[in-house]
N, C-alpha and C positions, 0 to 999 in steps of 0.2 A: 189440296190437304197438306200441311208444313209437316213435314218428319223434323223429329228432336235432332240436335247434334249430340254427338259422340258425348261431349261435356256435359250435354244438361240431360243425358241419359245418364251417366254416369253421379250427377249432381242428385237425379229423382232417387237412385238407388241407393244413394248413400241417408238422403231423408227416410226412404222407407226404412231403411235400418236402424236407424236412431230409434233408441229406448223412447215410451212415452212416460213423463214425467207429471202426467197430469193427476191430481188429486194427492200430490206431493207437496212437500216446502221447497223443492228442489227445483231450479230450472236452469237446463240443458244450454253448455256456451257451446263444446266444441271437442273435438275427441282428442288426447294426448297420446295413447299408446294402443293396441292391437296385442291381445294373446291366444293363447290356445283355448283356453277357459273363459277368460274374460276380456272386455275391453274398460279402460278407463277414459272417463271426460272430465273438463273442467265444467264443472256447473256452479250456482249460485245459491246459497242456502237464504231465501228469501225471510225467514225469520232474524236471522241474525245477521244479515245482510254483509256476508262473506264470501269470497271464492272456496269452494273444497275441490277435492277429487274425490270421484264415484267409481267404483269398479262395478260393472255390470255385467249378469251373465249371458255371454254368445248364442245367442235366437233361444227364444220361449220354448223351442222343440226339445231343450237339453233335457235330459230323465233328470227324474228326482235324486239320485244318487249324488250327480254332480254338482245340484243347488246346493244339495247336505254340504258337500264337500265346501265348497264357496262358503257357508256358513260358519264351517270349522275354522277357514282359515281366518274368517274376520276372529273369531273368538279367541285363536290363540297370538293374533297380534294385539287383540287387547288385552291379553292377560301381561302382556311385556311392556308393563309404563316405564320406558327408558328414553333420555333424550336422543337417541341414537336411531331410534324404531317411530316409525311413524304412527300415530294415535290414530283411531278408530272411535269414529263419532256417535255411529249411526247405522243399523243393518235391518233391512226389510224387502219386502216384494213390491214391484213395479204392479200398476194396471194389467200390463201382459201375463203376469204371473212369473217375472226374470226376478232372482235374488239379486241384492245389491247391498253396497254398504258403503258408507260414506268415510271420508279419511281428510287428514290435513292436505293441503295443495301443497307440494314442496317446488320453491321456484328454484333452479341452479342447473347444474349440468351433471351428467354420470361421471365415474371416476376413470373411465379410460379417456373422457374428453378432457378432464382436467390433468393427465395425465401427458396428454399429447402436448401440453403448451410447456413453456419453457420455467420450469418450478426446480428446484436444489432437492436432491434426495432426503433432508432433512427436513423438507416440506412435505414431500411424500410419505414420510414414514410417519409425521405426525396425523397426518389424514389417515393413513393405515390403522395406526393406533389405535383412533378414534372405532373404525370400525371393528375392530378386536375388542375390543371395551364393549360394543353392543352385543357384539355375538358372544361374547363371556357372558353378559346378561341373560341371554338368553338360556346359555348353556347351564347357568346357575339356577334356572327352573323349567331345567329339564327338556327343551327345546332345541331340538337342530335343524339348520337351514337345511342343507343339503342343495342347496343351487346357488352356493355364493360365485360370485364373477364379479367383475369390474362395472359389467352394465350392471348392476342389481345394486349399487352402492353410490347413492346422489351424493354430490356436494353443495349445498346451501349457497344462496346468494350473501350469506356473512359467514361463509368458511363449514358450517355446520354439517355435521357428516351423518348420513342417513341409509340404514341397511334396510334395502325394500325388497319385496315379492317373495314372501313367506308360503307362498301356495302350495310346495311340496314338502314344507317342515312336518316333521314328526316329534311328537312329545315320546320322550322315552317311558316305558316300562315303571319306574319308580315314581316317576310324576304323573301317571294317566289315569285317565278314567274310561268309563266304559263309552264313552262319546268319543274320547280319541282314537280307541281302539277300531270304532264305526267308521270313522274319518279316513284311518290308514286304509282298510277295506274297501272303501268308495275311490280312493287315489290309487290302487291297482284296479277297480274296474273302467276309474279314466282312460287308465293306459291298455285298456282291451281286454281284460280279463273280467271274466262275468261269470257267476254261477256259481257252480262246483269246481269249475276251474281255479277258481283264487286259490283255495288251499294248497294245491300243486304249484302251482308257478310264482306264486310270491316271494320267495327267495330268490326268482331268478329275474326280476323284474327291476329294470335300469333306470334313474330316476335322476336327471342332472343334466348337466353341461357337460359334455366328453372331455375337452382340455381340462376344465377346471375340478373335474371331480376325482376323488380316489380312488387307487386300485379296486379296493372292496368294492366300493360303490359302483364301479365299471362293471364288476363282475355279477352285481346284481344280489350282493351279500345284503340285502333289506335287513333282518335279524339282528347282523352284526353291528350295525353301523353305531356309533359313538361319535363324543364331541370329536374325535380326532379324524373323524373324517371330514368335518367341517374345517379343521386345522389345516387339513392337505389343501384344501382349497383356498385358505388364507395363504398359504406361502405359495400357490399358484398365482395367486394376485400379487404377491409380495416379487415377485420373479417377472410378471408383467412391468411392475412399477419402476423395475430396475433395468429392466431392458427393453419393454415397450413391445415385447414378444409374449406370446404365450407359452408354458414349456412342453417340449416334445420330447419321448420315450425313443429309446432304441428297442428295438427285438426284444430285449434281454432284459426291459424295463427298467433302464439306465436313461437318468436324464442324457439329453443330445450334446446340449452345449450349455457349460456353467455360467451363473452372472457375470463373472467378472470377464469372461471370453468376449461380451457383446459390451459390457461397459467396466471401462476401469477406474470408474469413479467410485465403484461399490467396493467397499472393504473386505477385508478376508473375515473380520466378524462378522459384518451383514450379510456375506455370502453364505458364511458358515448359518445361522438363523434360517436363512431361505430354505437350504438344504436341507434341514432339520425339519423343519416342518412339512417337507416335499418328502422326506424319507418315504420309500417303499412298502415297507414293513412298519405298520402302526405302533408297535410297542417301539420305535425309534424316532417317533416322532415327540411334539411337546404333547402333555397329558390334555390339555384344553389350552382354547382361548386365552386366558388368564396369564396362563403361561407363557405364551407368545409373546401378549401384552406388553410384561415385565422388561423380557429381552429389548422388544423394540423401543422400550423408555429408556432402558440401559445406552441405546444405537445411541440416541436422541441426545442422551447426556453424555457422551463419551465415556462410559463405564464398562467395565469387563462385561461379557455375555455367558451364560451357562453353554453356550451352545461351540463356544471357540476356548480353547486354551494359549493363550499369549504367552510367547518368551520374554525372555527379558528385556530385549532390545527393543520390542515391540509396546512391553509396560512403560517404558521410558519414553519411547517416543507419545505412547497415547497420553503419559500424564505431562509431555512437556504442549503437546497440542492442546491441553485441555487449560493448561494454566499459564498459556505463552503472555497474557498481560502480566501476572504475575514474574514470569521470567525476566521480560523484558523492562521491569519495574527496578528488578535485581540488578541486571547487568547494567542499569543506563546509573543504576547509584555506583556500582563496580567502577565504573569509567571517569563516572566524574570524581570518586576519591581517589584514582590513579593519578587524574591529570591535577588535582588540587597537592597531591604527593610531591608530584616532580615539578609544580611549580614555584609549591615552598623553599625546594633544594636551591633555586637558582638564584 
């Protein structure tokens, strides 16, 4: 009798765990990533002959509530038709009863991988601005992401920026339907709250990634979350792009190290924008991602930002830096004029 090797056993277990796409138009290629609720696979749409990504619910034994939550995730993404948000093509059930949805396959790397390369601050700001604009679009449709972090932002092969993983997104009450309310209840169930316990513990449920979530989100204030919670997370991402580190707070809830202490190339206005987005009080932050994106655009164009008040010297220095070619041209002209004046007197 021949025993299976450890590698052979692992391969056998992997094949057994792979979803069955029989009877569908999709052919499985390989696994891309695995999360708590679902696994993303690379597959082929045999009708259109193109590669796509398919997210499949983990395990056919997952409860009906979690399955409905995953369908709701697909529905939320489908309503957000924006170049910075991955489009959903299809949703359905596999033969084994698992929910799946098909979406565009994004080729590229995560924002944290992009930031590890030697790219300029302005290039980083351009990518960050694109992410802000995608989040702002979601906000305009009443959707809060609630789990923004560098790992959930993808830089495509041609430099396109896409915000991923809307699995814990919330639809604001002004835009929500009955289905949205049911979906948020299901999210609480997925986090370990069931039955009558939901009503009492909903406000204390913590959803998100600790170092990137807002203080109110970390306190489990589910009902009070709005666009400014995502703004905080974007501020934490901006801090990471400036410093290569995630922001850390002291026991008094103050930022331990300011961005300029870790990277002297960060300008005072850029630091001010980052700190405003990271304000502990939501009232002190940007009201939404659109306002933050506007200040990022001003930073890229060397224009004043709302988060920082320049003094006269800084204003002149910024103007000279922005118009250096014009200044050099004028200085060159003056030098030539002086040269000809002295030459003519001889």
